[in-house]
VMD Tcl script that builds the backbone (N, CA, C; Angstrom):
set m [mol new atoms 441]
animate dup $m
set s [atomselect $m all]
$s set {name element resname resid chain x y z} {
  {N N MET 1 A 0.888 -1.148 0.040}
  {CA C MET 1 A 0.021 0.018 -0.010}
  {C C MET 1 A 0.859 1.238 0.010}
  {N N VAL 2 A 0.636 2.094 -0.961}
  {CA C VAL 2 A 1.383 3.316 -1.090}
  {C C VAL 2 A 0.805 4.371 -0.135}
  {N N PRO 3 A 1.540 4.982 0.718}
  {CA C PRO 3 A 0.984 5.968 1.673}
  {C C PRO 3 A 0.468 7.143 0.920}
  {N N ALA 4 A -0.688 7.622 1.310}
  {CA C ALA 4 A -1.286 8.872 0.741}
  {C C ALA 4 A -0.419 10.098 1.056}
  {N N PRO 5 A -0.280 10.992 0.088}
  {CA C PRO 5 A 0.464 12.247 0.404}
  {C C PRO 5 A -0.401 13.099 1.320}
  {N N ALA 6 A 0.312 13.870 2.114}
  {CA C ALA 6 A -0.299 14.827 3.001}
  {C C ALA 6 A -0.279 16.217 2.348}
  {N N SER 7 A -1.435 16.972 2.611}
  {CA C SER 7 A -1.413 18.332 2.108}
  {C C SER 7 A -0.444 19.176 3.009}
  {N N LEU 8 A -0.196 20.332 2.504}
  {CA C LEU 8 A 0.686 21.229 3.302}
  {C C LEU 8 A 0.015 21.512 4.593}
  {N N LEU 9 A -1.371 21.761 4.595}
  {CA C LEU 9 A -2.140 22.079 5.821}
  {C C LEU 9 A -1.949 21.034 6.811}
  {N N GLU 10 A -2.079 19.708 6.331}
  {CA C GLU 10 A -1.943 18.546 7.276}
  {C C GLU 10 A -0.566 18.473 7.877}
  {N N ARG 11 A 0.527 18.698 7.025}
  {CA C ARG 11 A 1.844 18.661 7.529}
  {C C ARG 11 A 2.063 19.743 8.557}
  {N N VAL 12 A 1.551 20.893 8.328}
  {CA C VAL 12 A 1.718 21.997 9.309}
  {C C VAL 12 A 1.015 21.679 10.616}
  {N N LEU 13 A -0.256 21.182 10.476}
  {CA C LEU 13 A -0.982 20.747 11.660}
  {C C LEU 13 A -0.337 19.671 12.452}
  {N N LEU 14 A 0.213 18.649 11.753}
  {CA C LEU 14 A 0.957 17.571 12.393}
  {C C LEU 14 A 2.138 18.120 13.198}
  {N N ALA 15 A 2.838 18.962 12.512}
  {CA C ALA 15 A 4.035 19.570 13.149}
  {C C ALA 15 A 3.659 20.397 14.427}
  {N N ILE 16 A 2.587 21.178 14.331}
  {CA C ILE 16 A 2.091 21.958 15.471}
  {C C ILE 16 A 1.607 21.048 16.570}
  {N N LEU 17 A 0.883 19.958 16.250}
  {CA C LEU 17 A 0.450 19.077 17.331}
  {C C LEU 17 A 1.650 18.307 17.972}
  {N N ALA 18 A 2.612 17.966 17.156}
  {CA C ALA 18 A 3.811 17.298 17.656}
  {C C ALA 18 A 4.521 18.206 18.693}
  {N N LEU 19 A 4.660 19.394 18.350}
  {CA C LEU 19 A 5.294 20.436 19.171}
  {C C LEU 19 A 4.577 20.620 20.365}
  {N N ALA 20 A 3.171 20.781 20.327}
  {CA C ALA 20 A 2.345 20.935 21.472}
  {C C ALA 20 A 2.454 19.705 22.405}
  {N N GLY 21 A 2.429 18.554 21.860}
  {CA C GLY 21 A 2.622 17.330 22.761}
  {C C GLY 21 A 3.950 17.265 23.412}
  {N N LEU 22 A 4.953 17.643 22.655}
  {CA C LEU 22 A 6.276 17.687 23.266}
  {C C LEU 22 A 6.364 18.736 24.402}
  {N N ALA 23 A 5.729 19.886 24.174}
  {CA C ALA 23 A 5.724 20.912 25.179}
  {C C ALA 23 A 4.903 20.427 26.405}
  {N N LEU 24 A 3.880 19.638 26.253}
  {CA C LEU 24 A 3.143 19.068 27.375}
  {C C LEU 24 A 4.060 18.095 28.156}
  {N N LEU 25 A 4.752 17.214 27.415}
  {CA C LEU 25 A 5.675 16.315 28.148}
  {C C LEU 25 A 6.834 17.013 28.965}
  {N N VAL 26 A 7.385 18.065 28.307}
  {CA C VAL 26 A 8.403 18.832 28.924}
  {C C VAL 26 A 7.843 19.576 30.180}
  {N N TRP 27 A 6.627 20.134 30.057}
  {CA C TRP 27 A 5.950 20.839 31.122}
  {C C TRP 27 A 5.769 19.807 32.255}
  {N N LEU 28 A 5.314 18.627 31.995}
  {CA C LEU 28 A 5.113 17.605 33.070}
  {C C LEU 28 A 6.442 17.322 33.711}
  {N N PHE 29 A 7.469 17.178 32.984}
  {CA C PHE 29 A 8.789 16.929 33.516}
  {C C PHE 29 A 9.278 18.030 34.368}
  {N N VAL 30 A 9.186 19.272 33.956}
  {CA C VAL 30 A 9.711 20.391 34.687}
  {C C VAL 30 A 8.842 20.817 35.825}
  {N N ALA 31 A 7.529 20.802 35.679}
  {CA C ALA 31 A 6.546 21.365 36.650}
  {C C ALA 31 A 6.119 20.413 37.722}
  {N N THR 32 A 6.366 19.086 37.577}
  {CA C THR 32 A 5.787 18.098 38.442}
  {C C THR 32 A 6.889 17.138 38.943}
  {N N ASP 33 A 6.703 16.799 40.120}
  {CA C ASP 33 A 7.365 15.608 40.784}
  {C C ASP 33 A 6.256 14.644 41.053}
  {N N PRO 34 A 6.325 13.377 40.454}
  {CA C PRO 34 A 5.230 12.442 40.732}
  {C C PRO 34 A 5.007 12.260 42.185}
  {N N ASP 35 A 3.766 12.468 42.656}
  {CA C ASP 35 A 3.418 12.293 43.978}
  {C C ASP 35 A 3.532 10.860 44.467}
  {N N PRO 36 A 4.300 10.562 45.538}
  {CA C PRO 36 A 4.536 9.183 45.872}
  {C C PRO 36 A 3.250 8.451 46.419}
  {N N ARG 37 A 2.189 9.181 46.679}
  {CA C ARG 37 A 0.944 8.583 47.061}
  {C C ARG 37 A 0.280 7.935 45.803}
  {N N GLY 38 A 0.673 8.246 44.636}
  {CA C GLY 38 A 0.059 7.768 43.411}
  {C C GLY 38 A -1.061 8.618 42.886}
  {N N PHE 39 A -1.283 9.741 43.538}
  {CA C PHE 39 A -2.401 10.700 43.130}
  {C C PHE 39 A -2.056 12.050 43.712}
  {N N GLY 40 A -2.701 13.059 43.167}
  {CA C GLY 40 A -2.477 14.421 43.656}
  {C C GLY 40 A -1.355 15.238 42.921}
  {N N THR 41 A -0.723 14.691 41.944}
  {CA C THR 41 A 0.238 15.394 41.216}
  {C C THR 41 A -0.337 16.605 40.485}
  {N N HIS 42 A -1.613 16.500 40.081}
  {CA C HIS 42 A -2.290 17.603 39.448}
  {C C HIS 42 A -2.301 18.885 40.235}
  {N N GLU 43 A -2.271 18.743 41.537}
  {CA C GLU 43 A -2.215 19.964 42.361}
  {C C GLU 43 A -0.994 20.745 42.153}
  {N N GLN 44 A 0.111 20.199 41.704}
  {CA C GLN 44 A 1.275 20.982 41.426}
  {C C GLN 44 A 1.149 21.882 40.193}
  {N N LEU 45 A 0.086 21.624 39.448}
  {CA C LEU 45 A -0.178 22.374 38.210}
  {C C LEU 45 A -1.177 23.449 38.501}
  {N N GLY 46 A -1.493 23.687 39.802}
  {CA C GLY 46 A -2.398 24.695 40.205}
  {C C GLY 46 A -3.871 24.285 40.250}
  {N N MET 47 A -4.155 22.945 40.095}
  {CA C MET 47 A -5.566 22.548 40.223}
  {C C MET 47 A -5.902 22.257 41.596}
  {N N GLN 48 A -7.208 22.207 41.906}
  {CA C GLN 48 A -7.651 21.964 43.213}
  {C C GLN 48 A -7.560 20.440 43.626}
  {N N PRO 49 A -7.496 20.104 44.826}
  {CA C PRO 49 A -7.583 18.624 45.170}
  {C C PRO 49 A -8.884 18.053 44.729}
  {N N CYS 50 A -8.846 16.835 44.350}
  {CA C CYS 50 A -10.067 16.082 43.922}
  {C C CYS 50 A -11.034 15.985 45.036}
  {N N SER 51 A -12.277 16.309 44.824}
  {CA C SER 51 A -13.264 16.211 45.909}
  {C C SER 51 A -13.914 14.897 46.007}
  {N N TRP 52 A -13.794 14.047 45.001}
  {CA C TRP 52 A -14.410 12.746 44.875}
  {C C TRP 52 A -14.113 11.938 46.145}
  {N N PRO 53 A -12.777 11.719 46.535}
  {CA C PRO 53 A -12.522 10.903 47.691}
  {C C PRO 53 A -13.183 11.402 48.932}
  {N N MET 54 A -13.304 12.774 49.136}
  {CA C MET 54 A -13.959 13.345 50.313}
  {C C MET 54 A -15.410 13.040 50.309}
  {N N LEU 55 A -16.061 13.103 49.081}
  {CA C LEU 55 A -17.478 12.942 48.952}
  {C C LEU 55 A -17.909 11.488 49.002}
  {N N TYR 56 A -17.130 10.625 48.347}
  {CA C TYR 56 A -17.551 9.204 48.136}
  {C C TYR 56 A -16.692 8.231 48.939}
  {N N GLY 57 A -15.582 8.642 49.503}
  {CA C GLY 57 A -14.713 7.742 50.240}
  {C C GLY 57 A -13.873 6.797 49.367}
  {N N GLU 58 A -13.799 7.075 48.087}
  {CA C GLU 58 A -13.023 6.277 47.120}
  {C C GLU 58 A -12.427 7.222 46.089}
  {N N PRO 59 A -11.439 6.675 45.340}
  {CA C PRO 59 A -10.761 7.602 44.297}
  {C C PRO 59 A -11.775 7.666 43.091}
  {N N CYS 60 A -11.581 8.752 42.266}
  {CA C CYS 60 A -12.301 8.960 41.102}
  {C C CYS 60 A -11.764 8.032 39.959}
  {N N PRO 61 A -12.496 7.929 38.920}
  {CA C PRO 61 A -12.056 7.013 37.778}
  {C C PRO 61 A -10.754 7.440 37.219}
  {N N THR 62 A -10.356 8.662 37.287}
  {CA C THR 62 A -9.119 9.123 36.705}
  {C C THR 62 A -8.090 9.435 37.733}
  {N N CYS 63 A -8.298 8.893 38.951}
  {CA C CYS 63 A -7.288 9.160 40.054}
  {C C CYS 63 A -5.989 8.575 39.689}
  {N N GLY 64 A -4.941 9.361 39.648}
  {CA C GLY 64 A -3.557 8.930 39.354}
  {C C GLY 64 A -3.145 9.147 37.943}
  {N N VAL 65 A -4.065 9.603 37.044}
  {CA C VAL 65 A -3.644 9.780 35.696}
  {C C VAL 65 A -2.513 10.790 35.494}
  {N N THR 66 A -2.642 11.919 36.157}
  {CA C THR 66 A -1.592 12.997 36.033}
  {C C THR 66 A -0.278 12.426 36.658}
  {N N THR 67 A -0.390 11.706 37.730}
  {CA C THR 67 A 0.801 11.077 38.382}
  {C C THR 67 A 1.474 10.173 37.375}
  {N N ALA 68 A 0.657 9.284 36.719}
  {CA C ALA 68 A 1.231 8.298 35.840}
  {C C ALA 68 A 1.870 9.017 34.600}
  {N N ALA 69 A 1.186 10.055 34.127}
  {CA C ALA 69 A 1.810 10.873 32.989}
  {C C ALA 69 A 3.086 11.542 33.384}
  {N N SER 70 A 3.158 12.004 34.613}
  {CA C SER 70 A 4.318 12.618 35.116}
  {C C SER 70 A 5.514 11.596 35.220}
  {N N LEU 71 A 5.117 10.375 35.658}
  {CA C LEU 71 A 6.100 9.300 35.759}
  {C C LEU 71 A 6.596 8.952 34.322}
  {N N VAL 72 A 5.744 8.931 33.368}
  {CA C VAL 72 A 6.262 8.657 32.060}
  {C C VAL 72 A 7.107 9.805 31.582}
  {N N ALA 73 A 6.803 11.035 31.819}
  {CA C ALA 73 A 7.644 12.168 31.446}
  {C C ALA 73 A 9.029 12.131 32.181}
  {N N HIS 74 A 9.011 11.534 33.347}
  {CA C HIS 74 A 10.226 11.335 34.112}
  {C C HIS 74 A 10.981 10.059 33.819}
  {N N LEU 75 A 10.551 9.482 32.623}
  {CA C LEU 75 A 11.215 8.150 32.167}
  {C C LEU 75 A 11.064 6.995 33.132}
  {N N ARG 76 A 9.893 6.936 33.801}
  {CA C ARG 76 A 9.651 5.832 34.702}
  {C C ARG 76 A 8.360 5.093 34.295}
  {N N PRO 77 A 8.239 4.545 33.016}
  {CA C PRO 77 A 7.021 4.031 32.529}
  {C C PRO 77 A 6.575 2.769 33.269}
  {N N ILE 78 A 7.389 2.028 33.789}
  {CA C ILE 78 A 6.952 0.786 34.492}
  {C C ILE 78 A 6.205 1.170 35.830}
  {N N GLU 79 A 6.822 2.152 36.519}
  {CA C GLU 79 A 6.159 2.641 37.713}
  {C C GLU 79 A 4.829 3.332 37.375}
  {N N ALA 80 A 4.748 3.998 36.233}
  {CA C ALA 80 A 3.569 4.611 35.784}
  {C C ALA 80 A 2.407 3.560 35.519}
  {N N MET 81 A 2.805 2.408 35.014}
  {CA C MET 81 A 1.821 1.405 34.750}
  {C C MET 81 A 1.305 0.789 36.098}
  {N N ARG 82 A 2.196 0.760 37.085}
  {CA C ARG 82 A 1.764 0.330 38.373}
  {C C ARG 82 A 0.820 1.210 39.080}
  {N N VAL 83 A 1.065 2.588 38.960}
  {CA C VAL 83 A 0.248 3.605 39.589}
  {C C VAL 83 A -1.097 3.689 38.859}
  {N N GLN 84 A -1.162 3.806 37.651}
  {CA C GLN 84 A -2.421 4.027 36.863}
  {C C GLN 84 A -2.264 3.621 35.447}
  {N N PRO 85 A -2.570 2.320 35.078}
  {CA C PRO 85 A -2.357 1.901 33.757}
  {C C PRO 85 A -3.003 2.773 32.603}
  {N N PHE 86 A -4.206 3.230 32.880}
  {CA C PHE 86 A -4.847 4.064 31.803}
  {C C PHE 86 A -4.067 5.339 31.602}
  {N N GLY 87 A -3.657 6.047 32.680}
  {CA C GLY 87 A -2.900 7.248 32.428}
  {C C GLY 87 A -1.517 6.999 31.802}
  {N N ALA 88 A -0.918 5.825 32.215}
  {CA C ALA 88 A 0.396 5.449 31.498}
  {C C ALA 88 A 0.267 5.303 30.047}
  {N N VAL 89 A -0.859 4.520 29.685}
  {CA C VAL 89 A -1.096 4.232 28.265}
  {C C VAL 89 A -1.359 5.607 27.504}
  {N N LEU 90 A -2.163 6.470 28.166}
  {CA C LEU 90 A -2.365 7.798 27.437}
  {C C LEU 90 A -1.033 8.498 27.273}
  {N N ALA 91 A -0.206 8.515 28.208}
  {CA C ALA 91 A 1.062 9.265 28.137}
  {C C ALA 91 A 2.037 8.549 27.081}
  {N N LEU 92 A 2.020 7.240 27.123}
  {CA C LEU 92 A 2.889 6.531 26.154}
  {C C LEU 92 A 2.302 6.679 24.737}
  {N N GLY 93 A 0.942 6.752 24.710}
  {CA C GLY 93 A 0.263 6.978 23.353}
  {C C GLY 93 A 0.641 8.397 22.830}
  {N N LEU 94 A 0.774 9.350 23.755}
  {CA C LEU 94 A 1.165 10.648 23.249}
  {C C LEU 94 A 2.586 10.559 22.706}
  {N N ILE 95 A 3.488 9.873 23.293}
  {CA C ILE 95 A 4.849 9.779 22.762}
  {C C ILE 95 A 4.843 9.108 21.426}
  {N N VAL 96 A 4.036 8.025 21.223}
  {CA C VAL 96 A 3.952 7.379 19.941}
  {C C VAL 96 A 3.342 8.410 18.906}
  {N N PHE 97 A 2.381 9.112 19.344}
  {CA C PHE 97 A 1.786 10.060 18.353}
  {C C PHE 97 A 2.786 11.195 18.011}
  {N N LEU 98 A 3.596 11.605 19.030}
  {CA C LEU 98 A 4.646 12.584 18.630}
  {C C LEU 98 A 5.616 12.051 17.625}
  {N N ILE 99 A 6.040 10.890 17.762}
  {CA C ILE 99 A 6.948 10.269 16.813}
  {C C ILE 99 A 6.258 10.088 15.474}
  {N N ALA 100 A 5.068 9.610 15.441}
  {CA C ALA 100 A 4.315 9.391 14.140}
  {C C ALA 100 A 4.130 10.714 13.409}
  {N N ALA 101 A 3.567 11.623 14.174}
  {CA C ALA 101 A 3.188 12.980 13.633}
  {C C ALA 101 A 4.389 13.671 12.984}
  {N N GLY 102 A 5.560 13.604 13.824}
  {CA C GLY 102 A 6.747 14.239 13.253}
  {C C GLY 102 A 7.287 13.538 12.078}
  {N N SER 103 A 7.244 12.252 12.054}
  {CA C SER 103 A 7.771 11.435 10.977}
  {C C SER 103 A 6.835 11.619 9.692}
  {N N TYR 104 A 5.544 11.561 9.868}
  {CA C TYR 104 A 4.637 11.737 8.711}
  {C C TYR 104 A 4.750 13.151 8.151}
  {N N ALA 105 A 4.901 14.136 9.044}
  {CA C ALA 105 A 4.985 15.492 8.617}
  {C C ALA 105 A 6.227 15.679 7.865}
  {N N ILE 106 A 7.377 15.117 8.283}
  {CA C ILE 106 A 8.636 15.274 7.570}
  {C C ILE 106 A 8.647 14.523 6.266}
  {N N ARG 107 A 8.057 13.427 6.228}
  {CA C ARG 107 A 7.999 12.560 4.907}
  {C C ARG 107 A 6.915 13.040 4.039}
  {N N GLY 108 A 6.025 13.846 4.464}
  {CA C GLY 108 A 4.933 14.336 3.592}
  {C C GLY 108 A 3.864 13.280 3.394}
  {N N GLN 109 A 3.687 12.316 4.309}
  {CA C GLN 109 A 2.724 11.320 4.148}
  {C C GLN 109 A 1.524 11.615 5.063}
  {N N SER 110 A 0.322 11.208 4.713}
  {CA C SER 110 A -0.866 11.596 5.455}
  {C C SER 110 A -1.118 10.583 6.627}
  {N N LEU 111 A -0.915 11.085 7.777}
  {CA C LEU 111 A -1.275 10.346 9.008}
  {C C LEU 111 A -2.796 10.212 9.178}
  {N N VAL 112 A -3.459 11.218 8.744}
  {CA C VAL 112 A -4.954 11.184 8.841}
  {C C VAL 112 A -5.497 10.006 7.946}
  {N N ALA 113 A -4.945 9.862 6.794}
  {CA C ALA 113 A -5.435 8.723 5.923}
  {C C ALA 113 A -5.117 7.399 6.576}
  {N N ARG 114 A -3.989 7.317 7.247}
  {CA C ARG 114 A -3.570 6.012 7.936}
  {C C ARG 114 A -4.478 5.706 9.102}
  {N N VAL 115 A -4.656 6.738 9.919}
  {CA C VAL 115 A -5.416 6.570 11.140}
  {C C VAL 115 A -6.956 6.290 10.863}
  {N N ALA 116 A -7.389 6.835 9.725}
  {CA C ALA 116 A -8.808 6.629 9.313}
  {C C ALA 116 A -9.084 5.132 9.145}
  {N N LEU 117 A -8.112 4.300 8.902}
  {CA C LEU 117 A -8.354 2.910 8.660}
  {C C LEU 117 A -8.263 2.121 9.993}
  {N N TRP 118 A -7.977 2.708 11.095}
  {CA C TRP 118 A -7.940 1.934 12.327}
  {C C TRP 118 A -9.336 1.549 12.803}
  {N N PRO 119 A -9.431 0.413 13.612}
  {CA C PRO 119 A -10.704 0.029 14.111}
  {C C PRO 119 A -11.102 0.772 15.398}
  {N N TRP 120 A -11.653 1.968 15.142}
  {CA C TRP 120 A -11.926 2.933 16.245}
  {C C TRP 120 A -12.866 2.402 17.234}
  {N N GLY 121 A -13.898 1.669 16.826}
  {CA C GLY 121 A -14.783 1.074 17.796}
  {C C GLY 121 A -14.082 0.183 18.779}
  {N N TRP 122 A -13.228 -0.670 18.358}
  {CA C TRP 122 A -12.436 -1.537 19.285}
  {C C TRP 122 A -11.461 -0.786 20.083}
  {N N ILE 123 A -10.879 0.256 19.535}
  {CA C ILE 123 A -9.950 1.049 20.313}
  {C C ILE 123 A -10.643 1.763 21.447}
  {N N PHE 124 A -11.858 2.329 21.094}
  {CA C PHE 124 A -12.659 3.029 22.156}
  {C C PHE 124 A -13.104 2.057 23.217}
  {N N LEU 125 A -13.532 0.818 22.806}
  {CA C LEU 125 A -13.955 -0.195 23.819}
  {C C LEU 125 A -12.776 -0.600 24.693}
  {N N GLY 126 A -11.600 -0.747 24.036}
  {CA C GLY 126 A -10.435 -1.165 24.835}
  {C C GLY 126 A -10.059 0.010 25.802}
  {N N GLY 127 A -10.161 1.206 25.389}
  {CA C GLY 127 A -9.839 2.381 26.302}
  {C C GLY 127 A -10.828 2.415 27.416}
  {N N VAL 128 A -12.075 2.142 27.194}
  {CA C VAL 128 A -13.134 2.215 28.342}
  {C C VAL 128 A -12.843 1.036 29.303}
  {N N LEU 129 A -12.524 -0.209 28.688}
  {CA C LEU 129 A -12.232 -1.348 29.651}
  {C C LEU 129 A -10.930 -1.030 30.394}
  {N N LEU 130 A -9.905 -0.445 29.742}
  {CA C LEU 130 A -8.690 -0.106 30.528}
  {C C LEU 130 A -8.970 0.902 31.589}
  {N N LEU 131 A -9.795 1.867 31.307}
  {CA C LEU 131 A -10.124 2.945 32.315}
  {C C LEU 131 A -10.829 2.271 33.521}
  {N N PHE 132 A -11.807 1.349 33.321}
  {CA C PHE 132 A -12.498 0.758 34.436}
  {C C PHE 132 A -11.560 -0.213 35.151}
  {N N ALA 133 A -10.759 -0.925 34.483}
  {CA C ALA 133 A -9.775 -1.897 35.086}
  {C C ALA 133 A -8.791 -1.115 35.946}
  {N N SER 134 A -8.315 0.032 35.420}
  {CA C SER 134 A -7.375 0.874 36.158}
  {C C SER 134 A -8.059 1.471 37.394}
  {N N TRP 135 A -9.278 1.896 37.233}
  {CA C TRP 135 A -10.045 2.377 38.431}
  {C C TRP 135 A -10.248 1.320 39.451}
  {N N ALA 136 A -10.479 0.125 39.090}
  {CA C ALA 136 A -10.609 -0.976 40.088}
  {C C ALA 136 A -9.334 -1.235 40.743}
  {N N LEU 137 A -8.221 -1.142 40.034}
  {CA C LEU 137 A -6.892 -1.357 40.586}
  {C C LEU 137 A -6.604 -0.189 41.636}
  {N N VAL 138 A -6.909 1.004 41.274}
  {CA C VAL 138 A -6.618 2.101 42.176}
  {C C VAL 138 A -7.556 2.060 43.359}
  {N N ARG 139 A -8.813 1.661 43.199}
  {CA C ARG 139 A -9.730 1.520 44.301}
  {C C ARG 139 A -9.310 0.378 45.228}
  {N N ALA 140 A -8.771 -0.668 44.760}
  {CA C ALA 140 A -8.314 -1.810 45.593}
  {C C ALA 140 A -7.256 -1.438 46.565}
  {N N ARG 141 A -6.355 -0.481 46.112}
  {CA C ARG 141 A -5.266 -0.129 47.008}
  {C C ARG 141 A -5.365 1.165 47.693}
  {N N PHE 142 A -6.548 1.848 47.484}
  {CA C PHE 142 A -6.761 3.169 48.070}
  {C C PHE 142 A -6.930 3.144 49.604}
  {N N THR 143 A -6.145 3.930 50.221}
  {CA C THR 143 A -6.192 3.956 51.711}
  {C C THR 143 A -6.778 5.246 52.250}
  {N N GLY 144 A -7.283 6.075 51.366}
  {CA C GLY 144 A -7.923 7.326 51.804}
  {C C GLY 144 A -6.997 8.533 51.620}
  {N N VAL 145 A -7.532 9.701 51.780}
  {CA C VAL 145 A -6.747 10.925 51.506}
  {C C VAL 145 A -6.097 11.301 52.845}
  {N N ALA 146 A -4.799 11.574 52.686}
  {CA C ALA 146 A -4.030 12.050 53.885}
  {C C ALA 146 A -4.455 13.534 54.188}
  {N N GLY 147 A -4.779 13.805 55.340}
  {CA C GLY 147 A -5.203 15.102 55.741}
  {C C GLY 147 A -4.055 15.885 56.242}
}
mol reanalyze $m
mol bondsrecalc $m
mol representation Tube
mol addrep $m
């Protein structure tokens, strides 16, 4: 299969998205230290503490995602998978996207045409299942919010 050529607009957009994703990873590396509790790293970015544990006595479905992403940015992907697999996969997926977007933009091939062929229903289902499995893992070892 011959790769479809990318328009100039697609190449520019891929380059912009790749740079934005790289900036996000650099920001996570510079602005955060992964919280050893496995959650709460988002507070270092100026966000409020999550109210879900205080209201419901358990972690929210995305508890630990920022911590896992920070761990990936700090080159600790195995630890990120232990903390929050969904967040680790998102951050690792961002790195794969950065490489693909940069590569396709430089070669002038259409990443959009390639990605359009992917089985998006299965990918979505897998993502939802991974989110719930990760939430179950985080809930199983949750000891409460330190006051």
